[in-house]
matplotlib code that plots the C-alpha trace (Angstrom):
import matplotlib.pyplot as plt

x = [0.0, 1.5, 0.2, 2.0, 5.1, 5.1, 4.5, 7.1, 9.9, 10.4, 10.8, 7.7, 5.7, 6.8, 5.9, 2.5, 1.8, 2.8, 0.5, -2.4, -1.8, -1.7, -5.1, -6.8, -4.1, -1.3, 2.4, 4.9, 7.7, 10.4, 8.6, 8.3, 11.9, 13.0, 10.6, 11.8, 15.5, 15.6, 17.3, 14.9, 15.9, 15.2, 11.9, 10.9, 11.5, 9.5, 6.6, 6.6, 6.3, 3.6, 1.8, 2.0, 0.5, -2.4, -1.5, -0.6, -2.2, -0.7, -1.7, 0.4, 0.2, 2.2, 5.8, 5.2, 3.6, 1.4, 1.0, -2.0, -2.6, -5.2, -6.5, -8.9, -6.2, -5.2, -8.8, -9.3, -6.1, -7.3, -10.7, -9.1, -6.7, -9.5, -11.6, -8.7, -7.8, -11.4, -11.7, -8.4, -9.2, -12.5, -10.8, -8.2, -10.6]
y = [0.0, 3.3, 5.2, 2.9, 3.0, 6.8, 7.2, 4.6, 7.1, 9.3, 12.6, 12.0, 11.0, 14.2, 16.3, 14.7, 15.2, 18.9, 19.3, 17.7, 20.1, 23.0, 22.2, 23.9, 26.5, 24.2, 25.1, 26.2, 23.8, 26.0, 26.2, 22.4, 21.9, 24.3, 22.7, 19.2, 20.1, 18.8, 20.3, 21.9, 19.5, 16.5, 18.1, 18.2, 14.5, 13.7, 15.9, 14.2, 10.8, 12.0, 13.5, 10.3, 8.4, 10.9, 12.2, 15.8, 18.3, 21.6, 25.0, 27.9, 31.0, 33.8, 32.6, 29.8, 26.4, 25.6, 21.9, 20.5, 17.1, 14.9, 12.8, 10.5, 8.0, 7.6, 7.3, 4.6, 2.8, 3.1, 1.6, -1.2, -2.1, -1.9, -4.3, -6.6, -6.7, -7.4, -10.2, -11.7, -11.3, -13.2, -16.0, -16.5, -16.9]
z = [0.0, -1.1, 2.0, 4.4, 2.4, 2.2, 5.9, 6.9, 6.5, 9.6, 7.8, 5.7, 8.7, 10.5, 7.5, 7.2, 10.9, 10.6, 7.7, 9.5, 12.4, 9.9, 8.4, 6.8, 6.0, 5.0, 4.9, 2.3, 1.4, 2.8, 6.1, 6.2, 5.4, 8.2, 10.7, 9.8, 9.6, 6.0, 3.0, 0.5, -2.2, 0.1, 1.1, -2.6, -2.9, 0.3, -0.8, -4.2, -2.6, -0.2, -3.2, -5.3, -2.3, -2.3, 1.1, 0.1, -2.2, -3.2, -4.5, -5.8, -3.6, -5.2, -5.4, -2.9, -3.1, -0.1, 0.8, 2.6, 4.2, 2.5, 5.3, 3.4, 2.4, 6.1, 7.2, 4.6, 5.8, 9.4, 8.5, 6.5, 9.4, 12.0, 9.9, 9.3, 13.0, 14.0, 11.5, 12.5, 16.2, 15.9, 14.0, 16.6, 19.5]

ax = plt.figure().add_subplot(projection="3d")
ax.plot(x, y, z, "-o")
ax.set_aspect("equal")
plt.show()
């Protein structure tokens, strides 16, 4: 699952968590890089991976790009795991 893979890396998980906290406004890439102690070039790669996984959306605001968390994929993953654990838990009793 792309969502789990994207969030398995510590910097990407940190970035996603920061973006969730910043909803609905979002954050600029430079601010995310500074807050996460990541190089801007590395942040671009992290944001691209999060975007491909459907976890981040972006909009242009003047000269900046503002990123926002897209929480639906995580909600779907949570629901899937919850259901899988309930099914597995019943089978193991």
